[in-house]
Each structure stands twice: as C-alpha cells, then as structure tokens.
C-alpha positions in Angstrom: 41.1 62.6 -14.4 44.0 60.8 -15.8 43.9 58.1 -13.2 40.1 57.7 -13.6 40.1 57.3 -17.4 43.2 55.1 -17.5 41.9 52.9 -14.8 38.5 52.4 -16.4 40.0 51.8 -20.0 42.6 49.4 -18.4 39.9 47.5 -16.6 37.9 47.1 -19.8 41.0 46.2 -21.8 41.9 43.4 -19.3 38.2 42.4 -18.9 37.7 38.8 -18.2 34.8 36.7 -17.3 34.0 33.1 -16.4 34.2 29.9 -18.2 30.4 30.2 -18.0 28.9 33.6 -18.3 25.2 34.3 -17.4 25.3 37.6 -19.3 24.6 36.0 -22.6 26.8 35.0 -25.6 29.7 37.3 -26.5 30.0 39.1 -23.2 33.6 40.1 -22.6 34.9 37.7 -25.4 37.3 40.2 -26.9 39.1 41.2 -23.7 42.7 40.2 -23.0 42.0 37.9 -20.1 39.2 36.0 -21.9 41.2 35.6 -25.2 44.6 35.0 -23.6 43.7 33.1 -20.4 40.1 31.6 -20.2 40.1 30.1 -23.7 43.6 28.6 -23.1 43.7 27.4 -19.5 40.4 25.4 -18.9 41.2 25.1 -15.1 40.7 28.8 -14.8 37.0 29.2 -13.9 36.9 32.9 -13.8 39.4 35.7 -14.3 38.5 39.4 -14.3 40.0 42.8 -13.8 38.6 45.3 -11.2 39.2 49.0 -10.3 38.1 51.7 -8.0 39.2 55.3 -8.3 39.2 57.8 -5.3 40.2 61.4 -5.2 44.0 61.2 -5.7 44.5 57.4 -5.6 43.0 54.2 -6.8 42.8 50.5 -6.8 43.4 48.2 -9.7 43.6 44.4 -9.6 42.6 41.1 -11.0 41.1 38.1 -9.3 40.8 34.5 -10.4 39.1 31.4 -9.4 40.8 28.0 -10.0 41.1 24.6 -8.4 43.8 24.3 -5.8 46.1 22.1 -8.1 46.3 24.8 -10.7 46.6 27.9 -8.4 50.4 28.1 -8.8 50.1 28.2 -12.7 47.1 30.6 -12.5 49.0 33.1 -10.3 51.9 32.8 -12.8 49.7 33.6 -15.7 48.1 36.5 -13.7 51.5 37.9 -13.1 52.5 37.5 -16.8 49.2 39.3 -18.0 49.9 42.3 -15.7 53.6 42.6 -16.9 52.3 42.3 -20.4 50.1 45.3 -20.2 53.1 47.4 -18.8 55.3 46.3 -21.6 55.5 48.5 -24.8 54.2 46.8 -27.9 52.1 44.1 -25.9 48.8 45.9 -26.2 47.6 46.5 -29.7 45.9 49.6 -31.1 42.8 47.5 -31.9 42.7 46.3 -28.4 42.9 49.8 -27.1 40.2 51.1 -29.4 37.9 48.3 -28.5 38.4 49.0 -24.8 37.8 52.7 -25.4 34.7 52.2 -27.2 33.3 49.7 -24.8 34.1 52.0 -21.9 32.5 55.0 -23.6 29.6 52.9 -24.5 29.0 51.7 -21.0 29.4 55.3 -19.5 26.7 56.5 -21.9 24.5 53.7 -21.2 24.8 54.2 -17.5 23.8 57.9 -17.9 20.3 56.8 -18.8 19.7 55.9 -15.3 18.7 58.8 -12.9 20.1 57.0 -9.8 23.5 56.5 -11.5 23.4 60.2 -12.7 22.8 61.3 -9.2 25.6 59.2 -7.7 27.8 60.5 -10.5 27.1 64.1 -9.6 27.8 63.4 -6.0 31.0 61.6 -6.8 32.2 64.4 -9.1 31.4 67.1 -6.6 33.4 65.2 -3.9 36.3 64.4 -6.2 36.6 67.5 -8.4 34.6 70.2 -6.5 32.4 70.6 -9.6 30.5 68.6 -12.2 32.3 68.1 -15.5 30.3 67.8 -18.7 30.2 64.2 -20.2 31.9 65.4 -23.3 35.0 66.2 -21.1 35.4 62.6 -19.9 34.5 61.2 -23.4 37.3 63.5 -25.0 39.8 62.3 -22.3 39.1 58.7 -23.0 39.3 59.2 -26.8 42.7 60.9 -26.3 44.4 57.9 -24.3 47.2 56.4 -26.4 49.0 53.0 -26.0 51.8 54.9 -24.4 49.4 56.4 -21.9 48.2 52.9 -21.0 51.5 51.4 -20.8 52.9 54.2 -18.6 49.9 53.8 -16.3 50.3 50.1 -16.1 54.0 50.6 -15.2 52.9 53.1 -12.4 50.4 50.7 -11.0 53.1 47.7 -10.9 55.6 50.1 -9.2 53.6 49.9 -6.0 53.8 46.9 -3.6 51.2 44.4 -4.7 48.5 43.1 -2.3 47.6 39.5 -2.6 44.7 37.6 -0.9 43.6 34.1 -1.2 40.6 32.2 0.0 39.8 28.5 0.2 42.4 25.7 -0.1 45.6 28.0 0.0 48.3 25.5 0.5 49.5 25.7 -3.1 49.2 29.5 -3.4 52.8 30.8 -4.2 54.3 32.8 -1.2 53.7 36.6 -1.4 57.5 37.3 -1.6 57.7 35.1 -4.7 54.9 37.0 -6.5 56.0 40.4 -5.4 59.5 39.8 -6.6 58.2 39.3 -10.1 57.2 43.0 -10.2 60.7 44.1 -9.0 61.7 45.7 -12.3 58.9 48.2 -12.1 60.1 49.6 -8.7 
C-alpha cells in the first residue's frame, strides 16, 4: 500500500503536460514539471511523470519531448527535478496537499465508472488477496507526509535508472553520465 499511494501522489506532484494541452485550460498547471520546466524552458514540448505499481514493485519515471539541440539541457533539467523531490525541503506542504487532493479527486471520479471499479476489484484481489474499502486508500493518502514523499523519492533514485531515447539521439547524454548524477542515492 505504501508504494502504491506514494507512487500515485508523487506522479501527481510531479505532473507535467505539454506546451499545448488538449485537456482544456488549467489542466496540470500547478504541477512541479509544469511550473518549473514547461513555463521556463520553451524548447521542452512535453514533460510528464508516469508510474505503474505491481504487487511488490513498481515503476516511476518521467518522459520529455524536445528538439535535438535542446536534449542535453532537457536531460539535465529532468535529473535536477528528480533529485529535487528526493531532497528534504524542496517539496512544500502546499504542493503535497494539492497533489493529495488531486489524486483523491481522481480516484473518486474514476470509481464512478463500473468498468474501472471492476478492474480495481480484480487488481486488488490479485495484489492484496482481498478488496480494501475506498476509505482505507483515502486515509493512507491523507496521512502521507513530506518526509514520506522524500524518503520514497530517495528509494526510487537508489536503484539503477533506465533511459530510453527515440528520434535524433546523437545529442542525448551518455547513460553513464546520467546515471552518475544519482550516485549519492545508492
């Protein structure tokens, strides 16, 4: 449960989006990646966090789209943002509260769909062996603290990163260079 809730809150906290969002005005405009990257670096066309959680493991990452001439700087910015969330004092209580509220709202809205509820029941049975009441998940999310998110981010960054590139990749920094930036977490 710890991983699932932290992963979802962290994904919402990081957020992101594109320089043009088809979801209507205001979508994701308070997330860290939107405020700290998309509004500052106009060559970044999109920058978003993603996550998947499994039984006892998970995946968290960020992806970005940028022109080849800006890719080295964009990768540097991505690394800086990941390190920032694992550094005490870099995430504010306001950001965490906003991310928790947004995640809780999304979970509750998704439960209005019978298909999503059926998928959720199946996922919970496979993951936990039983179905947990929604109040249990909401309470777990509400109880997350800044220390929890920082500790979780440190744990994520302590594993070897995976890096994938597509398109004109000549100016993408080498994996070893990027991986070394996270060395202090290992």
